A tleap script that builds the chain and sets N, CA, C and O, in Angstrom:
source leaprc.protein.ff14SB
mol = sequence {
  NMET ASP ILE ILE VAL THR LYS ASP GLU LEU
  ARG ALA GLU LEU GLU ARG GLN ALA GLN ARG
  TYR LYS ASP VAL TYR GLY GLY GLU VAL ILE
  THR TYR ALA ALA GLN PRO ASP PRO GLU ARG
  LYS PRO TRP ARG LYS LYS ALA SER LEU LEU
  ASP GLN ALA PHE ASP LYS GLU ILE GLU LYS
  ILE GLU LYS ASP LEU SER SER LYS ALA GLU
  ALA ARG ALA GLU SER CALA
}
set mol.1.N position { 7.407 27.076 -13.270 }
set mol.1.CA position { 7.572 28.223 -12.461 }
set mol.1.C position { 7.627 27.160 -10.717 }
set mol.1.O position { 6.831 27.149 -9.778 }
set mol.2.N position { 8.870 26.439 -10.930 }
set mol.2.CA position { 9.067 25.842 -9.475 }
set mol.2.C position { 9.614 26.421 -8.876 }
set mol.2.O position { 10.663 26.843 -9.361 }
set mol.3.N position { 9.219 26.874 -7.241 }
set mol.3.CA position { 9.845 27.562 -6.051 }
set mol.3.C position { 10.464 26.508 -5.429 }
set mol.3.O position { 9.817 25.536 -5.038 }
set mol.4.N position { 11.910 26.620 -5.268 }
set mol.4.CA position { 12.862 26.323 -4.766 }
set mol.4.C position { 12.776 26.850 -3.314 }
set mol.4.O position { 12.893 28.053 -3.085 }
set mol.5.N position { 12.623 26.168 -2.582 }
set mol.5.CA position { 12.582 26.444 -0.621 }
set mol.5.C position { 13.673 25.852 0.309 }
set mol.5.O position { 13.321 24.764 0.764 }
set mol.6.N position { 14.660 26.183 0.640 }
set mol.6.CA position { 15.752 25.702 1.721 }
set mol.6.C position { 14.813 25.213 2.938 }
set mol.6.O position { 13.662 25.482 3.285 }
set mol.7.N position { 15.860 24.348 3.438 }
set mol.7.CA position { 15.374 23.590 4.857 }
set mol.7.C position { 14.718 24.678 5.793 }
set mol.7.O position { 13.631 24.489 6.338 }
set mol.8.N position { 15.485 25.865 5.943 }
set mol.8.CA position { 15.744 26.626 6.697 }
set mol.8.C position { 14.741 27.834 6.871 }
set mol.8.O position { 14.525 28.573 7.831 }
set mol.9.N position { 14.110 27.763 5.375 }
set mol.9.CA position { 12.845 28.393 5.130 }
set mol.9.C position { 11.757 27.804 5.654 }
set mol.9.O position { 10.782 28.380 6.137 }
set mol.10.N position { 11.880 27.011 5.584 }
set mol.10.CA position { 10.580 25.898 5.428 }
set mol.10.C position { 10.267 25.948 7.048 }
set mol.10.O position { 9.130 26.026 7.513 }
set mol.11.N position { 11.205 25.903 7.647 }
set mol.11.CA position { 11.441 25.324 9.115 }
set mol.11.C position { 10.820 27.240 9.678 }
set mol.11.O position { 9.965 27.499 10.524 }
set mol.12.N position { 11.443 27.997 9.035 }
set mol.12.CA position { 11.243 29.097 9.699 }
set mol.12.C position { 9.439 29.942 9.280 }
set mol.12.O position { 8.842 30.867 9.831 }
set mol.13.N position { 9.172 29.277 8.372 }
set mol.13.CA position { 7.906 29.576 7.877 }
set mol.13.C position { 6.252 28.595 8.940 }
set mol.13.O position { 5.199 29.059 9.377 }
set mol.14.N position { 6.886 27.045 8.957 }
set mol.14.CA position { 6.465 26.384 9.901 }
set mol.14.C position { 6.548 26.913 11.255 }
set mol.14.O position { 5.443 26.796 11.785 }
set mol.15.N position { 7.323 27.397 11.963 }
set mol.15.CA position { 7.393 28.189 13.094 }
set mol.15.C position { 6.634 29.289 13.182 }
set mol.15.O position { 5.923 29.375 14.183 }
set mol.16.N position { 6.596 30.304 12.254 }
set mol.16.CA position { 5.807 31.434 12.013 }
set mol.16.C position { 4.087 31.305 12.399 }
set mol.16.O position { 3.384 32.081 13.046 }
set mol.17.N position { 3.591 29.445 11.431 }
set mol.17.CA position { 2.580 29.560 11.617 }
set mol.17.C position { 2.196 28.870 12.638 }
set mol.17.O position { 1.156 29.316 13.124 }
set mol.18.N position { 2.685 27.813 13.244 }
set mol.18.CA position { 2.708 27.374 14.827 }
set mol.18.C position { 2.468 28.615 15.629 }
set mol.18.O position { 1.460 28.520 16.329 }
set mol.19.N position { 3.138 29.806 15.730 }
set mol.19.CA position { 3.197 30.520 16.792 }
set mol.19.C position { 1.433 31.474 16.494 }
set mol.19.O position { 0.709 31.878 17.404 }
set mol.20.N position { 1.111 31.627 14.772 }
set mol.20.CA position { 0.158 32.290 14.796 }
set mol.20.C position { -0.825 31.653 15.020 }
set mol.20.O position { -1.865 32.280 15.221 }
set mol.21.N position { -0.840 29.915 15.070 }
set mol.21.CA position { -1.801 29.069 15.515 }
set mol.21.C position { -2.107 29.568 16.894 }
set mol.21.O position { -3.060 30.148 17.414 }
set mol.22.N position { -1.191 29.220 17.205 }
set mol.22.CA position { -1.333 29.569 19.111 }
set mol.22.C position { -1.407 30.813 19.278 }
set mol.22.O position { -1.475 30.974 20.497 }
set mol.23.N position { -1.450 32.356 18.473 }
set mol.23.CA position { -2.190 33.511 19.176 }
set mol.23.C position { -3.374 33.384 18.981 }
set mol.23.O position { -4.155 33.581 19.913 }
set mol.24.N position { -3.887 32.975 17.568 }
set mol.24.CA position { -4.980 33.238 16.951 }
set mol.24.C position { -6.257 32.316 17.607 }
set mol.24.O position { -7.464 32.543 17.529 }
set mol.25.N position { -5.512 31.137 18.315 }
set mol.25.CA position { -6.741 29.351 18.448 }
set mol.25.C position { -6.314 29.672 19.871 }
set mol.25.O position { -7.298 29.838 20.591 }
set mol.26.N position { -5.515 29.767 20.303 }
set mol.26.CA position { -4.881 29.555 21.858 }
set mol.26.C position { -4.684 27.932 21.908 }
set mol.26.O position { -4.739 27.168 22.871 }
set mol.27.N position { -4.437 27.687 20.548 }
set mol.27.CA position { -4.420 26.114 20.572 }
set mol.27.C position { -2.803 25.462 20.751 }
set mol.27.O position { -1.845 26.233 20.699 }
set mol.28.N position { -2.654 24.352 20.911 }
set mol.28.CA position { -1.421 24.000 21.766 }
set mol.28.C position { -0.359 22.995 19.725 }
set mol.28.O position { -0.950 22.227 18.966 }
set mol.29.N position { 0.510 23.275 19.628 }
set mol.29.CA position { 0.938 22.742 18.444 }
set mol.29.C position { 2.082 21.568 18.996 }
set mol.29.O position { 2.926 21.974 19.795 }
set mol.30.N position { 2.120 20.098 18.572 }
set mol.30.CA position { 2.775 19.350 18.335 }
set mol.30.C position { 3.152 19.133 17.246 }
set mol.30.O position { 2.415 19.263 16.268 }
set mol.31.N position { 4.535 18.707 17.167 }
set mol.31.CA position { 5.137 18.394 15.874 }
set mol.31.C position { 5.955 17.048 16.234 }
set mol.31.O position { 6.847 16.717 17.015 }
set mol.32.N position { 5.302 16.564 15.416 }
set mol.32.CA position { 5.762 14.791 15.174 }
set mol.32.C position { 6.481 14.015 13.936 }
set mol.32.O position { 5.882 13.913 12.865 }
set mol.33.N position { 7.125 13.745 14.025 }
set mol.33.CA position { 7.839 13.044 12.564 }
set mol.33.C position { 6.628 12.341 11.886 }
set mol.33.O position { 6.114 11.635 12.754 }
set mol.34.N position { 5.809 12.200 10.473 }
set mol.34.CA position { 4.689 11.136 10.073 }
set mol.34.C position { 5.398 9.645 10.381 }
set mol.34.O position { 6.583 9.311 10.373 }
set mol.35.N position { 4.068 8.828 10.677 }
set mol.35.CA position { 4.704 7.394 10.491 }
set mol.35.C position { 4.681 6.777 9.296 }
set mol.35.O position { 3.835 7.064 8.449 }
set mol.36.N position { 5.554 5.923 9.120 }
set mol.36.CA position { 5.518 4.947 7.773 }
set mol.36.C position { 4.224 4.040 7.905 }
set mol.36.O position { 3.820 3.468 8.917 }
set mol.37.N position { 3.602 4.051 6.468 }
set mol.37.CA position { 2.724 3.560 5.973 }
set mol.37.C position { 2.922 2.007 6.429 }
set mol.37.O position { 4.087 1.776 6.103 }
set mol.38.N position { 2.330 0.698 7.075 }
set mol.38.CA position { 2.609 -0.234 6.788 }
set mol.38.C position { 2.598 -1.081 6.165 }
set mol.38.O position { 1.584 -1.606 5.704 }
set mol.39.N position { 4.003 -1.512 5.953 }
set mol.39.CA position { 4.174 -2.747 4.423 }
set mol.39.C position { 3.167 -3.656 4.004 }
set mol.39.O position { 3.016 -4.437 4.943 }
set mol.40.N position { 2.491 -3.919 3.185 }
set mol.40.CA position { 1.769 -5.245 3.166 }
set mol.40.C position { 3.300 -6.828 3.318 }
set mol.40.O position { 4.456 -7.163 3.061 }
set mol.41.N position { 1.670 -7.291 4.085 }
set mol.41.CA position { 2.633 -8.758 4.645 }
set mol.41.C position { 1.247 -9.386 3.679 }
set mol.41.O position { 0.031 -9.246 3.807 }
set mol.42.N position { 1.974 -10.015 2.833 }
set mol.42.CA position { 0.624 -11.286 1.735 }
set mol.42.C position { 0.171 -12.314 2.584 }
set mol.42.O position { -0.981 -12.744 2.526 }
set mol.43.N position { 1.372 -12.900 3.693 }
set mol.43.CA position { 1.206 -13.671 4.316 }
set mol.43.C position { 0.226 -13.847 5.493 }
set mol.43.O position { -0.108 -14.862 6.105 }
set mol.44.N position { -0.184 -12.379 5.646 }
set mol.44.CA position { -1.239 -12.354 7.402 }
set mol.44.C position { -2.536 -11.658 6.154 }
set mol.44.O position { -3.260 -10.800 6.659 }
set mol.45.N position { -2.783 -11.945 4.845 }
set mol.45.CA position { -3.775 -11.324 4.334 }
set mol.45.C position { -4.771 -12.341 4.126 }
set mol.45.O position { -4.397 -13.347 3.522 }
set mol.46.N position { -6.071 -12.268 4.541 }
set mol.46.CA position { -7.232 -13.032 4.037 }
set mol.46.C position { -7.679 -13.228 2.752 }
set mol.46.O position { -8.314 -12.322 2.213 }
set mol.47.N position { -7.459 -14.256 2.169 }
set mol.47.CA position { -7.971 -14.449 0.456 }
set mol.47.C position { -9.409 -13.473 0.858 }
set mol.47.O position { -10.078 -13.349 1.884 }
set mol.48.N position { -9.473 -12.895 -0.481 }
set mol.48.CA position { -11.151 -12.202 -0.816 }
set mol.48.C position { -11.572 -13.561 -1.737 }
set mol.48.O position { -10.918 -14.471 -2.246 }
set mol.49.N position { -13.059 -13.205 -1.681 }
set mol.49.CA position { -13.775 -14.319 -2.457 }
set mol.49.C position { -12.986 -14.160 -3.840 }
set mol.49.O position { -12.599 -15.262 -4.230 }
set mol.50.N position { -12.674 -13.228 -4.601 }
set mol.50.CA position { -11.704 -13.470 -5.455 }
set mol.50.C position { -10.833 -14.079 -5.520 }
set mol.50.O position { -10.739 -14.939 -6.396 }
set mol.51.N position { -9.612 -13.801 -4.372 }
set mol.51.CA position { -8.646 -14.985 -4.557 }
set mol.51.C position { -9.072 -16.382 -4.809 }
set mol.51.O position { -8.678 -17.244 -5.594 }
set mol.52.N position { -10.001 -16.342 -3.901 }
set mol.52.CA position { -10.610 -18.026 -3.920 }
set mol.52.C position { -11.112 -18.172 -5.137 }
set mol.52.O position { -10.383 -18.949 -5.754 }
set mol.53.N position { -11.857 -17.866 -5.683 }
set mol.53.CA position { -12.337 -17.853 -7.104 }
set mol.53.C position { -11.311 -18.168 -8.301 }
set mol.53.O position { -11.289 -18.968 -9.236 }
set mol.54.N position { -10.281 -16.916 -7.704 }
set mol.54.CA position { -9.030 -17.699 -9.139 }
set mol.54.C position { -8.346 -18.560 -9.050 }
set mol.54.O position { -8.005 -19.312 -9.963 }
set mol.55.N position { -7.858 -18.621 -7.338 }
set mol.55.CA position { -7.504 -20.238 -7.280 }
set mol.55.C position { -8.259 -21.208 -7.935 }
set mol.55.O position { -7.729 -21.803 -8.873 }
set mol.56.N position { -9.305 -21.453 -7.636 }
set mol.56.CA position { -10.207 -22.703 -7.858 }
set mol.56.C position { -9.682 -22.520 -9.854 }
set mol.56.O position { -9.185 -23.421 -10.530 }
set mol.57.N position { -10.000 -21.153 -10.312 }
set mol.57.CA position { -9.743 -21.541 -11.519 }
set mol.57.C position { -9.271 -21.977 -12.227 }
set mol.57.O position { -9.510 -22.586 -13.270 }
set mol.58.N position { -7.799 -21.404 -11.170 }
set mol.58.CA position { -6.542 -21.803 -12.038 }
set mol.58.C position { -6.188 -23.444 -11.421 }
set mol.58.O position { -5.177 -23.982 -11.872 }
set mol.59.N position { -7.280 -24.429 -10.099 }
set mol.59.CA position { -6.917 -25.559 -10.005 }
set mol.59.C position { -7.717 -26.506 -11.390 }
set mol.59.O position { -7.265 -27.530 -11.900 }
set mol.60.N position { -8.951 -25.820 -11.745 }
set mol.60.CA position { -9.299 -26.258 -12.217 }
set mol.60.C position { -8.816 -26.770 -14.223 }
set mol.60.O position { -9.070 -27.739 -14.938 }
set mol.61.N position { -8.031 -25.447 -14.402 }
set mol.61.CA position { -7.257 -25.633 -15.486 }
set mol.61.C position { -6.127 -26.264 -15.608 }
set mol.61.O position { -5.690 -26.904 -16.565 }
set mol.62.N position { -5.509 -25.969 -14.200 }
set mol.62.CA position { -4.361 -27.404 -14.064 }
set mol.62.C position { -5.017 -28.696 -14.159 }
set mol.62.O position { -4.634 -29.325 -15.146 }
set mol.63.N position { -5.859 -29.278 -13.468 }
set mol.63.CA position { -6.780 -30.449 -13.574 }
set mol.63.C position { -6.892 -30.912 -14.870 }
set mol.63.O position { -6.662 -32.094 -15.124 }
set mol.64.N position { -7.390 -29.701 -16.166 }
set mol.64.CA position { -7.658 -30.199 -17.483 }
set mol.64.C position { -6.302 -30.099 -18.312 }
set mol.64.O position { -6.361 -30.421 -19.499 }
set mol.65.N position { -5.234 -29.730 -17.846 }
set mol.65.CA position { -4.040 -29.986 -19.123 }
set mol.65.C position { -3.686 -31.062 -18.463 }
set mol.65.O position { -3.381 -31.937 -19.274 }
set mol.66.N position { -3.527 -31.600 -16.813 }
set mol.66.CA position { -2.883 -32.460 -16.185 }
set mol.66.C position { -3.670 -33.765 -17.190 }
set mol.66.O position { -2.864 -34.686 -17.315 }
set mol.67.N position { -4.458 -33.939 -17.618 }
set mol.67.CA position { -5.759 -35.109 -17.878 }
set mol.67.C position { -5.366 -34.901 -19.293 }
set mol.67.O position { -5.126 -35.894 -19.980 }
set mol.68.N position { -5.270 -33.638 -19.828 }
set mol.68.CA position { -5.279 -34.211 -21.546 }
set mol.68.C position { -4.011 -34.260 -21.835 }
set mol.68.O position { -3.825 -34.219 -23.051 }
set mol.69.N position { -2.880 -34.346 -21.087 }
set mol.69.CA position { -1.878 -34.727 -21.317 }
set mol.69.C position { -1.100 -36.437 -21.205 }
set mol.69.O position { -0.205 -36.871 -21.931 }
set mol.70.N position { -1.795 -37.151 -20.056 }
set mol.70.CA position { -2.474 -38.119 -19.365 }
set mol.70.C position { -3.179 -38.956 -20.409 }
set mol.70.O position { -2.790 -40.105 -20.620 }
set mol.71.N position { -4.177 -38.445 -21.058 }
set mol.71.CA position { -4.823 -39.045 -22.572 }
set mol.71.C position { -3.425 -39.033 -23.616 }
set mol.71.O position { -2.816 -40.066 -23.894 }
set mol.72.N position { -3.190 -38.187 -23.935 }
set mol.72.CA position { -1.961 -37.933 -25.453 }
set mol.72.C position { -0.821 -39.434 -24.643 }
set mol.72.O position { -0.883 -40.579 -25.091 }
set mol.73.N position { -0.267 -39.195 -23.931 }
set mol.73.CA position { 0.365 -40.477 -23.176 }
set mol.73.C position { 0.094 -41.890 -23.344 }
set mol.73.O position { 0.841 -42.858 -23.491 }
set mol.74.N position { -1.516 -41.729 -23.269 }
set mol.74.CA position { -1.873 -42.997 -23.106 }
set mol.74.C position { -1.945 -43.686 -24.599 }
set mol.74.O position { -1.565 -44.840 -24.797 }
set mol.75.N position { -2.507 -42.788 -25.674 }
set mol.75.CA position { -3.061 -42.923 -27.041 }
set mol.75.C position { -1.921 -43.316 -27.602 }
set mol.75.O position { -1.990 -44.226 -28.428 }
set mol.76.N position { -0.441 -42.642 -27.240 }
set mol.76.CA position { 0.954 -42.692 -27.855 }
set mol.76.C position { 1.394 -43.790 -27.899 }
set mol.76.O position { 2.514 -43.988 -28.370 }
savepdb mol mol.pdb
quit
């Protein structure tokens, strides 16, 4: 049950609603285009505690792997 509405029908309905609002409430209607959501900029984002903990764990794992690789190289 999709109802298809054309741009002109939608525009007319919004004009009717705006006029009704002005008549009933005596208000002023300002129409404007919605502003887009700001895109995320990860280089500006401050790391959270979870991010910091994750980075520390990754460093530990990398150190463990490199020390194990060095130990294998020395024993071989």
